[in-house]
N, C-alpha and C positions, 0 to 999 in steps of 0.2 A: 263928476260922477261918470260921464261917458269915458273919460280918460282912464279912470280907475278900472272900469269894466273892461275896456279894451286891453289894458295891461294884464288883467286877470285872464282874459281869454287867450292872450298870447302865451302866457305861462302854461296854461292847460295844454295848448297845442304843442308846446315844447317838451312835455313830459315823456313822450315816447316817439321813437323814430327808427326807421330802418336804414342800414348802411352797409358798406362793403369794407371788409377787412383789408388793410394794406400792409401793416407791419404787426409782428407779434414779439413781445418780450416775455420770456418764460423763465426768468431766473429769480423772480420775486415770490413772496408768499401767495399773492394773487397774480394770475397772468394779466398782463397789460396789453391792450390793443391800440393800434392807431386805426381809426375808422373814418372812412369818407362817407358822409351822410348823403342822402339823395339830392340835396340841393347843392352839392359840391363843398359843403362845409366839412372840414377835417378836424377831428378831435383826437388828441393823443392821450396816452395814459388812462385809457378807459379800462377799469377793472372788469375782469370777466369772472362771473360766478359759475362754477361747475359743480356737478353732483359729486358728493363724497365718494371716493373709491374709483372715480373715472377722471381721466385727464387727457386732453388732446391739444395739439398745436394746429390751428386752422391754416389753410393755405391762403396766399394772396388771391383775392377774388371771392372768398367765402362771404356769406351774407350774415349780418348780425342784427339782432333786435336789441335796442338800447333804450334804457329808461333814464330820465334825468329827474332826480328827486326835487320836487318843488318847481320843476321847469327850469332849473339852473343848468344851462348847457355846458358849464365848466366842470360838472361833476357827473359824468356819465357812468352807467353800470351796464355791461353787456349781460343780459340774462339768457340769451340763446344764440348759438352760432350754428349754421347749417351750410351745406355745400351741395347744391342741386346737380353739380357736374359729376359727383362721385357717389351720391347716395344710392345704395342698392334699391331697386324697384321691384314691384310685383310680389311682395311678401304676403303670406297668408295672414288672416286675422289672428292676433295673439303672438305672432313671431317677433323675435328680437335679433338684431344683427349688430355686431361690432365690426367696423370696417375702416380702411384707409384708401388713399388714392392709388395705391399700388396693387390692388386686387386681393389684399389679405382680408379674409372674412372669418368671423366666428358666428355661426348661426345657431340660435336656440329655436328649433323647429316645432311646429304645432303638434306633430306626432309624438313629441317627447325626446327626439334625437338632438344631439349636439354635433355640429359639423364644423370642422376647422379646415380652411383652404388657404394655402400659401403658394404663390408662384415660385418661391425659392425654398428656404429652409424653415423647419419647425424645430425649436429647441425647448426642452423642458429640463429645468435644473432644480434639484432639491438638496439641501444641505444634510438631510437626514434620510428619510425613506421615501421612495417613489413607488406607487403601486397602481397597476391597471387591473381592474377587476371587471370581468364580464360575466353576467349572470348565466348566459347561455354559451357565448362564444367570443373569443378575442382573436383577431387576425392581424397580420402585418404583411403587406404585399409591396414588394419593391424589387427592381432589378438586382440590387445587392443590399444585404442586411449585415451589419457588424454589431456584435455584442461584445463589449470589452469590460472585464472585471479585474480590479486591481489585485484581488486575492483569490477568491473562489466563485465560480459560477455554478449554481445548483438548479437543476431541472427536476421537478418532482411531479410524477403522475403515475397512476396505476399502469398505464400503457403509453409508451412513447413510440410514435411511428415517424421515421425519416424516409421520405420518398425521394430517392436520387442517390447518386454516388456520394460516399462519405470519405473524406481524406482527413486523417488524424496525424498531426505532426507532433509526435511525442509518444510516451508509453501509455498502454491501456491496462488498467488493473480492474479485474472483474472478480466479485465475490460469489457470483452465481454461476450458472451454466451458460456456455456459448453453444448455440445451435445454428447450423447453416444448412439450407436446402441446396445450395450450390457448392462449388469447390472452395477450399480454404488453402491459400497459397502462402508458404513461408519462404522468405528470401527476396532478393531484389532483382531476380531475373538471371538468366544464364544457367550454367551447369549446376550451380548450388541451389536452384529453386526447387522446392518440394511442395507437391500437392498433398496437403494433410488429409484430404478426403480419400485419397487412394491408398493410404497406409493400411486401413482396415482390410481392404481386399487383398493386398499383398501379403499381409500377415496371416490372414485366415487361410490362404491357399498355399502358403510356402511349404516346401519340403526340403529334406536334406538327403544326400546319398547315404545308404546304410554302410557303416564301417565294415569292411571285409566282405561286402556283397555287391551285387550288381543292381539292386533295387533301391528305391527312395523311401524315405520315411513317410508316414501318413501326415496330413495337415495337423496343426496343433489341436489338442483336445478342447482347450479353452479358447473360444473364439472372442474376438473383440465385438 
């Protein structure tokens, strides 16, 4: 009776254990881990159960919580894996963070904001439509921004303001009116360059010598 009770006690003790991840195999339906348990016991092919829609590959040295159904140490299941070396700390109550060891973070903040941080690149790919909708404002800030469209790029707004010098490499077709508060220069420099803004003043004030006389004509009756 004592032997049976001791055997049962041992199996109960063996049901759950903490360990350290040493190897990861991520090419099967369930991820398999090699885990070193706290007593130096090493168990291979420990299946790791992850939440649907989320998958990660833990680093060597991450910590795991393993259960052994029936206390059978040959059939371990990792139900949780964490890494105290890289887990972001100091989150507010209710916040969620997706992270890795390289400093890439996606934060669901308590205020309702979503924050994505990457030390290098952020790429978003859609096979159909990609849309960024801001209820009040959407902004993009960078030393250089490139927008490349394979066919047509359309910018639609009641008013479009471009602050800075604009260089257009190609033709400009306008169906409305062009207004300029400064000069409008045609040509690429040199003697052939024309200030279109000065044409109005030249035309409105120009005169011609009267034929057969010594006086000039008056300026044009119809002014520009």
